[in-house]
Biopython code that builds the backbone (N, CA, C, O; Angstrom):
import numpy as np
from Bio.PDB.StructureBuilder import StructureBuilder

atoms = [
    (1, "MET", "N", (3.057, -7.190, 28.221)),
    (1, "MET", "CA", (2.555, -7.112, 26.846)),
    (1, "MET", "C", (1.589, -6.105, 26.497)),
    (1, "MET", "O", (1.491, -5.822, 25.303)),
    (2, "SER", "N", (0.901, -5.550, 27.287)),
    (2, "SER", "CA", (-0.025, -4.814, 27.252)),
    (2, "SER", "C", (0.865, -3.016, 27.123)),
    (2, "SER", "O", (0.230, -1.975, 26.956)),
    (3, "LYS", "N", (2.181, -3.084, 27.236)),
    (3, "LYS", "CA", (2.433, -1.935, 26.451)),
    (3, "LYS", "C", (2.801, -1.807, 24.971)),
    (3, "LYS", "O", (3.072, -0.711, 24.479)),
    (4, "LEU", "N", (2.808, -3.052, 24.206)),
    (4, "LEU", "CA", (3.588, -3.311, 23.011)),
    (4, "LEU", "C", (1.905, -3.235, 22.536)),
    (4, "LEU", "O", (1.656, -2.565, 21.534)),
    (5, "THR", "N", (0.842, -3.875, 23.210)),
    (5, "THR", "CA", (-0.428, -3.365, 22.923)),
    (5, "THR", "C", (-1.644, -2.107, 22.547)),
    (5, "THR", "O", (-2.646, -1.981, 21.844)),
    (6, "ASP", "N", (-0.934, -1.417, 23.380)),
    (6, "ASP", "CA", (-1.302, 0.205, 23.627)),
    (6, "ASP", "C", (-0.389, 0.724, 22.714)),
    (6, "ASP", "O", (-0.781, 1.849, 22.406)),
    (7, "SER", "N", (0.844, 0.383, 22.022)),
    (7, "SER", "CA", (2.073, 1.440, 21.305)),
    (7, "SER", "C", (0.796, 0.778, 20.223)),
    (7, "SER", "O", (-0.074, 1.551, 19.822)),
    (8, "VAL", "N", (0.778, -0.566, 19.841)),
    (8, "VAL", "CA", (0.021, -1.102, 18.492)),
    (8, "VAL", "C", (-0.954, -0.043, 18.141)),
    (8, "VAL", "O", (-0.700, 0.761, 17.244)),
    (9, "LYS", "N", (-1.906, -0.017, 18.719)),
    (9, "LYS", "CA", (-3.332, 0.550, 19.205)),
    (9, "LYS", "C", (-3.294, 2.468, 18.430)),
    (9, "LYS", "O", (-4.003, 3.026, 17.594)),
    (10, "ARG", "N", (-1.774, 3.045, 19.475)),
    (10, "ARG", "CA", (-2.017, 4.422, 19.072)),
    (10, "ARG", "C", (-0.991, 4.755, 17.833)),
    (10, "ARG", "O", (-0.917, 5.865, 17.307)),
    (11, "LEU", "N", (0.077, 3.189, 17.312)),
    (11, "LEU", "CA", (0.177, 3.543, 15.986)),
    (11, "LEU", "C", (-1.162, 3.696, 15.166)),
    (11, "LEU", "O", (-1.347, 4.721, 14.510)),
    (12, "LEU", "N", (-2.015, 2.769, 15.196)),
    (12, "LEU", "CA", (-2.944, 2.613, 14.508)),
    (12, "LEU", "C", (-3.977, 3.691, 14.137)),
    (12, "LEU", "O", (-4.200, 4.208, 13.042)),
    (13, "ASN", "N", (-4.671, 3.937, 15.594)),
    (13, "ASN", "CA", (-5.204, 5.481, 15.360)),
    (13, "ASN", "C", (-4.913, 6.336, 14.619)),
    (13, "ASN", "O", (-5.646, 6.959, 13.850)),
    (14, "HIS", "N", (-3.686, 6.440, 14.818)),
    (14, "HIS", "CA", (-2.320, 7.486, 13.937)),
    (14, "HIS", "C", (-2.809, 7.586, 12.545)),
    (14, "HIS", "O", (-3.361, 8.431, 11.840)),
    (15, "VAL", "N", (-2.275, 6.090, 12.420)),
    (15, "VAL", "CA", (-2.262, 5.753, 10.753)),
    (15, "VAL", "C", (-3.537, 5.475, 10.040)),
    (15, "VAL", "O", (-3.546, 5.489, 8.809)),
    (16, "THR", "N", (-4.699, 5.204, 10.775)),
    (16, "THR", "CA", (-5.935, 5.352, 9.771)),
    (16, "THR", "C", (-7.132, 5.861, 10.083)),
    (16, "THR", "O", (-7.566, 6.396, 11.103)),
    (17, "SER", "N", (-7.651, 5.578, 8.913)),
    (17, "SER", "CA", (-8.846, 6.745, 9.118)),
    (17, "SER", "C", (-10.237, 5.888, 8.739)),
    (17, "SER", "O", (-10.148, 4.747, 8.287)),
    (18, "THR", "N", (-11.280, 6.416, 8.920)),
    (18, "THR", "CA", (-12.566, 6.492, 9.042)),
    (18, "THR", "C", (-12.902, 7.071, 7.563)),
    (18, "THR", "O", (-14.072, 6.883, 7.230)),
    (19, "LYS", "N", (-12.183, 7.661, 6.729)),
    (19, "LYS", "CA", (-12.865, 8.363, 5.255)),
    (19, "LYS", "C", (-12.422, 7.445, 4.385)),
    (19, "LYS", "O", (-11.347, 7.319, 3.798)),
    (20, "THR", "N", (-13.771, 6.598, 4.393)),
    (20, "THR", "CA", (-13.568, 5.801, 3.019)),
    (20, "THR", "C", (-13.734, 6.042, 1.664)),
    (20, "THR", "O", (-13.700, 5.334, 0.658)),
    (21, "GLU", "N", (-13.989, 7.640, 1.971)),
    (21, "GLU", "CA", (-14.719, 8.363, 0.642)),
    (21, "GLU", "C", (-13.127, 8.462, -0.342)),
    (21, "GLU", "O", (-13.147, 8.490, -1.573)),
    (22, "LYS", "N", (-12.026, 8.497, 0.351)),
    (22, "LYS", "CA", (-11.000, 8.664, -0.721)),
    (22, "LYS", "C", (-10.838, 7.306, -1.389)),
    (22, "LYS", "O", (-10.962, 7.354, -2.613)),
    (23, "VAL", "N", (-10.605, 6.182, -0.904)),
    (23, "VAL", "CA", (-10.468, 4.946, -1.131)),
    (23, "VAL", "C", (-11.657, 4.564, -2.512)),
    (23, "VAL", "O", (-11.268, 4.060, -3.565)),
    (24, "VAL", "N", (-13.036, 4.898, -2.253)),
    (24, "VAL", "CA", (-13.568, 4.448, -3.604)),
    (24, "VAL", "C", (-13.285, 5.822, -4.616)),
    (24, "VAL", "O", (-13.500, 5.670, -5.819)),
    (25, "ASN", "N", (-12.715, 7.402, -4.031)),
    (25, "ASN", "CA", (-12.569, 8.063, -5.228)),
    (25, "ASN", "C", (-11.167, 7.991, -6.022)),
    (25, "ASN", "O", (-10.903, 8.456, -7.131)),
    (26, "ALA", "N", (-10.417, 7.335, -5.209)),
    (26, "ALA", "CA", (-9.067, 6.319, -6.017)),
    (26, "ALA", "C", (-10.303, 5.639, -7.188)),
    (26, "ALA", "O", (-10.792, 6.281, -8.118)),
    (27, "TYR", "N", (-10.642, 4.088, -6.814)),
    (27, "TYR", "CA", (-11.327, 3.230, -7.397)),
    (27, "TYR", "C", (-12.516, 3.975, -8.406)),
    (27, "TYR", "O", (-12.988, 3.110, -9.144)),
    (28, "VAL", "N", (-12.901, 4.819, -8.558)),
    (28, "VAL", "CA", (-13.707, 5.319, -9.227)),
    (28, "VAL", "C", (-12.333, 6.020, -10.681)),
    (28, "VAL", "O", (-12.009, 5.885, -11.861)),
    (29, "HIS", "N", (-12.137, 6.465, -9.928)),
    (29, "HIS", "CA", (-10.778, 7.418, -10.921)),
    (29, "HIS", "C", (-10.220, 5.989, -12.275)),
    (29, "HIS", "O", (-10.234, 5.843, -13.497)),
    (30, "ALA", "N", (-9.801, 5.241, -11.072)),
    (30, "ALA", "CA", (-8.848, 4.100, -11.673)),
    (30, "ALA", "C", (-9.949, 3.408, -12.987)),
    (30, "ALA", "O", (-9.499, 2.987, -14.052)),
    (31, "LEU", "N", (-11.326, 3.411, -12.656)),
    (31, "LEU", "CA", (-12.195, 2.714, -13.269)),
    (31, "LEU", "C", (-12.833, 3.628, -14.529)),
    (31, "LEU", "O", (-13.420, 2.950, -15.372)),
    (32, "THR", "N", (-12.807, 4.664, -14.701)),
    (32, "THR", "CA", (-13.328, 5.924, -14.813)),
    (32, "THR", "C", (-12.577, 6.650, -15.848)),
    (32, "THR", "O", (-13.171, 7.162, -16.797)),
    (33, "ALA", "N", (-10.922, 6.743, -15.675)),
    (33, "ALA", "CA", (-10.429, 7.844, -16.489)),
    (33, "ALA", "C", (-9.770, 7.124, -17.256)),
    (33, "ALA", "O", (-9.272, 6.031, -16.984)),
    (34, "LYS", "N", (-9.712, 7.979, -18.747)),
    (34, "LYS", "CA", (-8.597, 7.427, -19.998)),
    (34, "LYS", "C", (-7.528, 7.398, -19.872)),
    (34, "LYS", "O", (-7.014, 7.253, -20.981)),
    (35, "TYR", "N", (-6.714, 7.463, -19.004)),
    (35, "TYR", "CA", (-5.375, 7.503, -18.464)),
    (35, "TYR", "C", (-5.233, 7.172, -17.246)),
    (35, "TYR", "O", (-4.592, 7.933, -16.522)),
    (36, "PRO", "N", (-5.820, 5.891, -16.676)),
    (36, "PRO", "CA", (-5.480, 5.922, -14.684)),
    (36, "PRO", "C", (-3.824, 5.797, -14.397)),
    (36, "PRO", "O", (-3.060, 5.502, -15.317)),
    (37, "LYS", "N", (-3.488, 5.977, -13.430)),
    (37, "LYS", "CA", (-2.495, 6.072, -12.974)),
    (37, "LYS", "C", (-2.211, 4.700, -12.719)),
    (37, "LYS", "O", (-3.086, 3.853, -12.540)),
    (38, "TYR", "N", (-0.656, 4.424, -12.699)),
    (38, "TYR", "CA", (0.011, 2.879, -12.256)),
    (38, "TYR", "C", (-0.609, 2.620, -11.051)),
    (38, "TYR", "O", (-1.385, 1.699, -10.798)),
    (39, "ARG", "N", (-0.013, 3.938, -9.966)),
    (39, "ARG", "CA", (-0.556, 3.595, -8.521)),
    (39, "ARG", "C", (-1.088, 4.765, -8.242)),
    (39, "ARG", "O", (-0.779, 5.868, -8.694)),
    (40, "TYR", "N", (-2.376, 4.314, -7.032)),
    (40, "TYR", "CA", (-3.086, 4.765, -6.225)),
    (40, "TYR", "C", (-2.759, 4.392, -4.667)),
    (40, "TYR", "O", (-3.268, 3.441, -4.074)),
    (41, "VAL", "N", (-1.869, 5.262, -4.141)),
    (41, "VAL", "CA", (-1.412, 5.460, -2.746)),
    (41, "VAL", "C", (-2.560, 6.341, -1.588)),
    (41, "VAL", "O", (-2.305, 7.509, -1.293)),
    (42, "VAL", "N", (-3.459, 5.829, -1.168)),
    (42, "VAL", "CA", (-4.218, 6.447, -0.383)),
    (42, "VAL", "C", (-4.368, 6.194, 1.179)),
    (42, "VAL", "O", (-4.659, 5.123, 1.711)),
    (43, "GLY", "N", (-4.078, 7.551, 1.872)),
    (43, "GLY", "CA", (-3.826, 7.617, 3.449)),
    (43, "GLY", "C", (-2.708, 7.403, 3.946)),
    (43, "GLY", "O", (-1.970, 6.702, 3.253)),
    (44, "VAL", "N", (-2.301, 7.766, 4.931)),
    (44, "VAL", "CA", (-0.889, 8.216, 5.618)),
    (44, "VAL", "C", (0.108, 7.104, 5.977)),
    (44, "VAL", "O", (1.322, 7.290, 6.049)),
    (45, "ASP", "N", (-0.633, 5.693, 6.241)),
    (45, "ASP", "CA", (-0.015, 4.466, 6.136)),
    (45, "ASP", "C", (0.907, 4.112, 4.825)),
    (45, "ASP", "O", (2.057, 3.695, 4.690)),
    (46, "ALA", "N", (-0.209, 4.500, 3.871)),
    (46, "ALA", "CA", (0.532, 4.044, 2.249)),
    (46, "ALA", "C", (1.425, 4.812, 2.309)),
    (46, "ALA", "O", (2.530, 4.369, 1.995)),
    (47, "ASN", "N", (1.307, 6.483, 2.797)),
    (47, "ASN", "CA", (2.164, 6.960, 2.074)),
    (47, "ASN", "C", (4.016, 7.033, 2.822)),
    (47, "ASN", "O", (5.092, 7.446, 2.391)),
    (48, "THR", "N", (3.532, 6.357, 4.162)),
    (48, "THR", "CA", (4.770, 6.044, 4.693)),
    (48, "THR", "C", (5.081, 5.211, 3.911)),
    (48, "THR", "O", (5.396, 5.537, 2.767)),
    (49, "VAL", "N", (5.077, 4.098, 4.260)),
    (49, "VAL", "CA", (5.586, 2.441, 3.700)),
    (49, "VAL", "C", (6.165, 2.948, 2.134)),
    (49, "VAL", "O", (7.288, 2.840, 1.641)),
    (50, "PHE", "N", (5.162, 3.419, 1.706)),
    (50, "PHE", "CA", (5.923, 3.501, 0.252)),
    (50, "PHE", "C", (6.822, 4.561, -0.596)),
    (50, "PHE", "O", (7.313, 4.489, -1.723)),
    (51, "ARG", "N", (6.837, 5.512, 0.339)),
    (51, "ARG", "CA", (7.638, 7.120, 0.076)),
    (51, "ARG", "C", (9.074, 6.544, -0.258)),
    (51, "ARG", "O", (9.642, 6.966, -1.266)),
    (52, "MET", "N", (9.575, 5.767, 0.402)),
    (52, "MET", "CA", (11.170, 5.427, -0.088)),
    (52, "MET", "C", (10.927, 4.391, -1.489)),
    (52, "MET", "O", (11.848, 3.904, -2.145)),
    (53, "LEU", "N", (9.417, 4.190, -1.764)),
    (53, "LEU", "CA", (9.573, 3.175, -2.946)),
    (53, "LEU", "C", (9.447, 4.066, -4.438)),
    (53, "LEU", "O", (9.716, 3.691, -5.580)),
    (54, "TRP", "N", (8.954, 5.325, -3.969)),
    (54, "TRP", "CA", (8.685, 5.986, -5.493)),
    (54, "TRP", "C", (10.057, 6.996, -5.846)),
    (54, "TRP", "O", (10.164, 7.782, -6.787)),
    (55, "THR", "N", (10.981, 6.716, -4.846)),
    (55, "THR", "CA", (12.504, 7.119, -5.742)),
    (55, "THR", "C", (12.688, 6.479, -6.472)),
    (55, "THR", "O", (13.082, 6.904, -7.559)),
    (56, "VAL", "N", (12.500, 5.147, -6.249)),
    (56, "VAL", "CA", (13.413, 3.873, -7.401)),
    (56, "VAL", "C", (12.356, 3.841, -8.779)),
    (56, "VAL", "O", (11.135, 3.977, -8.699)),
    (57, "PRO", "N", (13.144, 3.626, -10.074)),
    (57, "PRO", "CA", (11.674, 3.038, -10.913)),
    (57, "PRO", "C", (10.858, 2.117, -10.447)),
    (57, "PRO", "O", (11.047, 1.391, -9.471)),
    (58, "GLU", "N", (9.589, 2.167, -11.432)),
    (58, "GLU", "CA", (8.915, 1.415, -10.936)),
    (58, "GLU", "C", (9.080, 0.023, -11.081)),
    (58, "GLU", "O", (8.715, -0.752, -10.197)),
    (59, "TRP", "N", (9.765, -0.468, -12.454)),
    (59, "TRP", "CA", (10.080, -1.792, -12.117)),
    (59, "TRP", "C", (10.583, -2.500, -10.744)),
    (59, "TRP", "O", (10.165, -3.569, -10.298)),
    (60, "LEU", "N", (11.766, -1.495, -10.069)),
    (60, "LEU", "CA", (12.585, -1.894, -9.142)),
    (60, "LEU", "C", (11.556, -2.328, -7.602)),
    (60, "LEU", "O", (11.731, -3.198, -6.748)),
    (61, "SER", "N", (10.441, -1.239, -7.775)),
    (61, "SER", "CA", (9.702, -0.809, -6.477)),
    (61, "SER", "C", (8.903, -2.214, -6.666)),
    (61, "SER", "O", (8.601, -2.720, -5.586)),
    (62, "ASP", "N", (8.452, -3.032, -7.946)),
    (62, "ASP", "CA", (7.445, -4.071, -8.431)),
    (62, "ASP", "C", (8.132, -4.898, -7.651)),
    (62, "ASP", "O", (7.610, -5.226, -6.585)),
    (63, "LEU", "N", (9.374, -5.390, -7.983)),
    (63, "LEU", "CA", (10.005, -6.268, -7.587)),
    (63, "LEU", "C", (10.290, -6.504, -6.044)),
    (63, "LEU", "O", (10.069, -7.570, -5.470)),
    (64, "ILE", "N", (10.956, -5.047, -5.289)),
    (64, "ILE", "CA", (10.889, -5.220, -4.141)),
    (64, "ILE", "C", (9.678, -5.851, -3.155)),
    (64, "ILE", "O", (9.541, -6.503, -2.120)),
    (65, "ILE", "N", (9.002, -5.280, -4.073)),
    (65, "ILE", "CA", (6.995, -5.416, -2.948)),
    (65, "ILE", "C", (6.545, -7.332, -3.393)),
    (65, "ILE", "O", (5.775, -8.002, -2.704)),
    (66, "THR", "N", (7.158, -7.779, -4.488)),
    (66, "THR", "CA", (7.019, -9.014, -4.862)),
    (66, "THR", "C", (8.388, -9.777, -4.442)),
    (66, "THR", "O", (8.712, -10.586, -5.312)),
    (67, "CYS", "N", (8.746, -9.760, -3.997)),
    (67, "CYS", "CA", (10.196, -10.821, -3.487)),
    (67, "CYS", "C", (9.924, -10.528, -2.343)),
    (67, "CYS", "O", (10.816, -11.040, -1.667)),
    (68, "THR", "N", (9.101, -9.915, -1.574)),
    (68, "THR", "CA", (8.682, -10.138, 0.362)),
    (68, "THR", "C", (7.772, -11.053, 0.153)),
    (68, "THR", "O", (7.968, -12.105, 0.763)),
    (69, "ARG", "N", (6.816, -10.999, -0.526)),
    (69, "ARG", "CA", (5.648, -11.838, 0.069)),
    (69, "ARG", "C", (5.760, -13.702, -0.832)),
    (69, "ARG", "O", (6.541, -13.883, -1.766)),
    (70, "PRO", "N", (5.338, -14.220, -0.586)),
    (70, "PRO", "CA", (4.907, -15.482, -0.261)),
    (70, "PRO", "C", (4.146, -15.986, -1.968)),
    (70, "PRO", "O", (3.166, -15.545, -2.570)),
    (71, "LYS", "N", (4.991, -16.917, -2.254)),
    (71, "LYS", "CA", (4.803, -17.640, -3.832)),
    (71, "LYS", "C", (3.709, -18.471, -3.418)),
    (71, "LYS", "O", (3.744, -19.077, -2.347)),
    (72, "PRO", "N", (2.612, -18.538, -4.312)),
    (72, "PRO", "CA", (1.888, -19.683, -4.312)),
    (72, "PRO", "C", (2.212, -20.923, -4.288)),
    (72, "PRO", "O", (3.294, -21.295, -4.742)),
    (73, "LYS", "N", (1.407, -21.684, -3.803)),
    (73, "LYS", "CA", (1.672, -23.558, -3.749)),
    (73, "LYS", "C", (1.463, -23.686, -5.866)),
    (73, "LYS", "O", (0.670, -23.167, -6.652)),
    (74, "GLY", "N", (2.420, -24.464, -6.002)),
    (74, "GLY", "CA", (2.761, -24.412, -7.433)),
    (74, "GLY", "C", (3.441, -23.672, -8.295)),
    (74, "GLY", "O", (3.766, -23.902, -9.460)),
    (75, "HIS", "N", (3.634, -22.702, -7.561)),
    (75, "HIS", "CA", (4.616, -21.378, -8.409)),
    (75, "HIS", "C", (5.351, -22.715, -9.167)),
    (75, "HIS", "O", (5.598, -23.852, -8.764)),
    (76, "ILE", "N", (5.585, -21.996, -10.507)),
    (76, "ILE", "CA", (6.759, -22.194, -11.339)),
    (76, "ILE", "C", (7.912, -20.773, -11.923)),
    (76, "ILE", "O", (8.063, -19.997, -12.867)),
    (77, "LYS", "N", (8.475, -21.127, -10.668)),
    (77, "LYS", "CA", (10.282, -20.314, -11.131)),
    (77, "LYS", "C", (10.931, -20.179, -12.983)),
    (77, "LYS", "O", (11.838, -20.954, -13.286)),
    (78, "GLN", "N", (10.682, -19.716, -13.493)),
    (78, "GLN", "CA", (11.229, -18.530, -14.332)),
    (78, "GLN", "C", (12.446, -18.600, -14.368)),
    (78, "GLN", "O", (13.095, -17.755, -14.984)),
]
sb = StructureBuilder()
sb.init_structure("model")
sb.init_model(0)
sb.init_chain("A")
sb.init_seg("    ")
for serial, (resi, resn, name, xyz) in enumerate(atoms, 1):
    if name == "N":
        sb.init_residue(resn, " ", resi, " ")
    sb.init_atom(name, np.array(xyz, "f"), 0.0, 1.0, " ", f" {name:<3s}", serial, name[0])
structure = sb.get_structure()
């Protein structure tokens, strides 16, 4: 278990950052821009995870993301 823990720590140290100003700048742009972006991808981890989703239409990437999420209690199927 120690090897797994060490591997996860190394991975997180590689993909995470303490530069929170990038996130704040994305929020500010989203709130103040006349034409904000549909998606704000900030950080190495987000770029890695969502790189594949950029190649498909936005509606398909939304479908892929939402299909893997649990439905809230009381969800009505359409």
